[in-house]
FITOR-77363 format. One record per residue: residue number from 1; residue in three letters; z negated, y negated, x of N, C-alpha, C in turn. Coordinates in Angstrom, 2 decimals, m for minus. Layout:
<kedrens>
 pos code    n_pz    n_py    n_px   ca_pz   ca_py   ca_px    c_pz    c_py    c_px
 NUM  ALA       Z       Y       X       Z       Y       X       Z       Y       X
...
</kedrens>
This chain:
<kedrens>
 pos code    n_pz    n_py    n_px   ca_pz   ca_py   ca_px    c_pz    c_py    c_px
   1  UNK  m28.48   m3.78  m23.76  m29.07   m5.17  m24.40  m29.83   m4.30  m25.53
   2  UNK  m30.69   m4.86  m25.75  m31.76   m4.22  m26.77  m32.19   m5.30  m27.95
   3  UNK  m31.51   m6.59  m27.93  m31.88   m7.52  m28.86  m30.65   m8.14  m28.83
   4  UNK  m31.17   m9.14  m29.92  m29.76   m9.86  m30.11  m30.30  m11.29  m29.37
   5  UNK  m29.25  m12.32  m28.99  m29.74  m13.30  m28.18  m30.84  m14.21  m28.94
   6  UNK  m31.47  m15.02  m28.01  m32.57  m15.28  m29.03  m33.98  m14.70  m29.62
   7  UNK  m33.59  m13.65  m29.86  m34.69  m12.75  m30.20  m35.54  m11.97  m29.04
   8  UNK  m36.04  m12.68  m27.99  m36.41  m11.90  m26.96  m37.96  m11.85  m27.24
   9  UNK  m39.03  m11.12  m26.63  m40.63  m11.43  m27.03  m41.18  m12.54  m27.03
  10  UNK  m40.58  m13.42  m26.45  m41.08  m15.01  m26.34  m41.29  m15.70  m27.78
  11  UNK  m39.56  m15.70  m27.84  m39.20  m16.35  m29.40  m38.56  m15.58  m30.47
  12  UNK  m38.20  m16.61  m31.44  m37.49  m15.81  m32.58  m38.52  m14.87  m33.54
  13  UNK  m37.72  m14.52  m34.50  m38.22  m13.89  m35.50  m38.85  m12.46  m35.06
  14  UNK  m39.70  m11.53  m35.37  m40.16  m10.42  m34.57  m40.41   m9.52  m36.13
  15  UNK  m40.17   m8.36  m35.90  m40.49   m7.09  m37.10  m41.43   m7.28  m37.45
  16  UNK  m42.58   m7.69  m36.83  m43.93   m7.76  m36.88  m44.41   m9.01  m38.12
  17  UNK  m43.84   m9.95  m38.02  m44.22  m11.17  m38.99  m43.40  m10.67  m40.06
  18  UNK  m42.74   m9.83  m40.17  m41.79   m9.54  m41.42  m42.27   m8.06  m42.07
  19  UNK  m42.79   m7.83  m43.43  m42.89   m6.46  m44.29  m41.53   m5.45  m43.36
  20  UNK  m41.66   m4.33  m42.81  m40.26   m3.36  m43.02  m40.13   m2.58  m44.01
  21  UNK  m39.11   m2.56  m44.87  m38.62   m2.35  m45.74  m37.24   m1.22  m45.54
  22  UNK  m37.28    0.08  m46.20  m36.09    0.63  m45.91  m34.73   m0.31  m46.94
  23  UNK  m33.56   m0.67  m45.66  m32.54   m1.05  m46.57  m31.86   m0.52  m47.40
  24  UNK  m31.90    1.15  m47.70  m31.22    1.83  m48.78  m31.90    2.29  m49.72
  25  UNK  m33.33    2.80  m49.52  m34.07    3.20  m50.64  m35.08    1.86  m51.43
  26  UNK  m35.62    1.29  m50.41  m36.76    0.37  m50.86  m37.82    0.69  m50.24
  27  UNK  m38.35    1.85  m49.86  m39.59    2.82  m48.97  m40.07    1.18  m48.26
  28  UNK  m41.42    1.09  m48.51  m41.99   m0.03  m47.38  m42.87    0.81  m46.59
  29  UNK  m42.89    0.46  m45.26  m43.04    1.02  m43.97  m44.95    1.09  m43.96
  30  UNK  m45.71    1.89  m43.40  m46.54    2.36  m43.20  m47.06    1.20  m42.35
  31  UNK  m46.56    0.78  m40.94  m46.78   m0.15  m40.09  m45.57   m1.32  m39.73
  32  UNK  m45.76   m1.91  m38.65  m44.82   m3.31  m38.35  m43.69   m2.71  m38.07
  33  UNK  m43.50   m1.94  m37.20  m42.27   m0.86  m36.67  m42.48    0.46  m36.91
  34  UNK  m42.00    1.12  m37.56  m42.55    2.68  m37.74  m41.55    3.09  m36.58
  35  UNK  m41.54    3.98  m35.91  m41.39    5.11  m34.85  m40.24    6.04  m35.14
  36  UNK  m40.26    6.69  m36.32  m39.86    7.58  m36.66  m38.25    6.80  m37.66
  37  UNK  m38.35    5.58  m37.89  m37.25    4.98  m38.91  m36.39    4.74  m37.88
  38  UNK  m35.41    4.49  m38.45  m33.81    3.93  m37.58  m33.42    2.63  m37.88
  39  UNK  m33.24    1.86  m36.65  m33.19    0.66  m36.67  m31.68    0.12  m36.57
  40  UNK  m30.60   m0.33  m37.22  m29.45   m0.42  m37.37  m28.96   m1.98  m36.95
  41  UNK  m28.19   m2.64  m36.62  m27.71   m3.79  m36.06  m25.95   m3.99  m36.87
  42  UNK  m25.89   m4.62  m38.18  m24.74   m4.58  m38.92  m24.80   m5.89  m39.02
  43  UNK  m23.20   m6.64  m38.43  m22.97   m7.73  m38.74  m24.35   m8.85  m38.42
  44  UNK  m24.43   m8.40  m37.04  m25.47   m8.96  m36.54  m26.94   m9.31  m37.62
  45  UNK  m26.78   m8.45  m38.40  m28.37   m8.69  m38.91  m29.24   m6.82  m38.61
  46  UNK  m30.52   m6.95  m38.53  m31.19   m5.63  m37.88  m31.64   m5.36  m39.26
  47  UNK  m31.10   m4.33  m39.43  m31.63   m3.23  m41.00  m32.53   m1.77  m40.34
  48  UNK  m33.27   m1.36  m41.10  m34.24   m0.29  m40.89  m34.06    0.71  m42.29
  49  UNK  m34.22    1.86  m41.60  m34.13    2.77  m42.92  m35.15    4.46  m42.36
  50  UNK  m35.67    4.65  m43.52  m36.65    5.36  m43.57  m36.00    6.91  m43.08
  51  UNK  m37.26    7.72  m43.14  m36.82    9.16  m42.31  m35.96    9.90  m43.30
  52  UNK  m36.16   10.09  m44.44  m35.42   10.34  m45.64  m33.77    9.65  m45.31
  53  UNK  m33.75    8.50  m45.68  m32.47    7.99  m45.80  m31.76    8.42  m44.11
  54  UNK  m32.39    8.22  m43.19  m31.48    8.67  m42.01  m31.28    9.67  m42.07
  55  UNK  m32.17   10.53  m42.39  m31.55   12.19  m42.80  m30.41   12.69  m43.36
  56  UNK  m30.69   11.73  m44.40  m29.57   12.25  m45.57  m28.20   11.71  m45.10
  57  UNK  m28.00   10.96  m44.11  m26.92   10.02  m43.68  m26.48   10.04  m42.33
  58  UNK  m27.04   11.28  m41.59  m27.10   11.21  m40.30  m25.85   11.17  m39.56
  59  UNK  m24.52   11.96  m40.28  m23.43   11.88  m39.79  m22.29   10.46  m39.96
  60  UNK  m23.13    9.80  m40.95  m22.40    8.57  m40.78  m22.97    7.20  m39.58
  61  UNK  m24.30    7.62  m39.45  m25.26    7.08  m38.67  m24.30    7.29  m37.29
  62  UNK  m24.12    8.52  m37.11  m24.11    8.93  m35.75  m21.99    8.13  m35.51
  63  UNK  m21.63    8.73  m36.31  m20.07    7.47  m36.64  m20.08    6.50  m36.50
  64  UNK  m21.19    5.74  m36.25  m21.61    4.14  m36.37  m20.30    3.59  m37.40
  65  UNK  m20.92    4.17  m38.92  m20.01    3.64  m39.87  m21.42    2.65  m40.03
  66  UNK  m20.83    1.14  m40.86  m21.88    0.70  m41.59  m22.81    1.13  m42.80
  67  UNK  m23.69    0.86  m43.33  m24.20    1.62  m44.40  m23.91    1.13  m45.67
  68  UNK  m22.42    0.31  m45.84  m22.06    0.07  m46.90  m21.18    1.56  m47.42
  69  UNK  m20.92    1.70  m46.13  m19.74    3.11  m46.36  m20.68    4.65  m46.85
  70  UNK  m21.78    4.64  m46.31  m22.78    5.93  m47.01  m23.07    5.24  m48.05
</kedrens>
């Protein structure tokens, strides 16, 4: 499953309708869905992390810890 119920291509909100900003440092993305960024779903909320924040916290991400722990 790659999307939450109700977030299919036909309905729901998409990342293209909102600007993507790093949930950790606040860096804005250059495009609608940056390929090199990490996407995490925490408590049903989709959060994006820039390359720098993703690299700095790789072990926590792989350990599936919520971003509140890093």
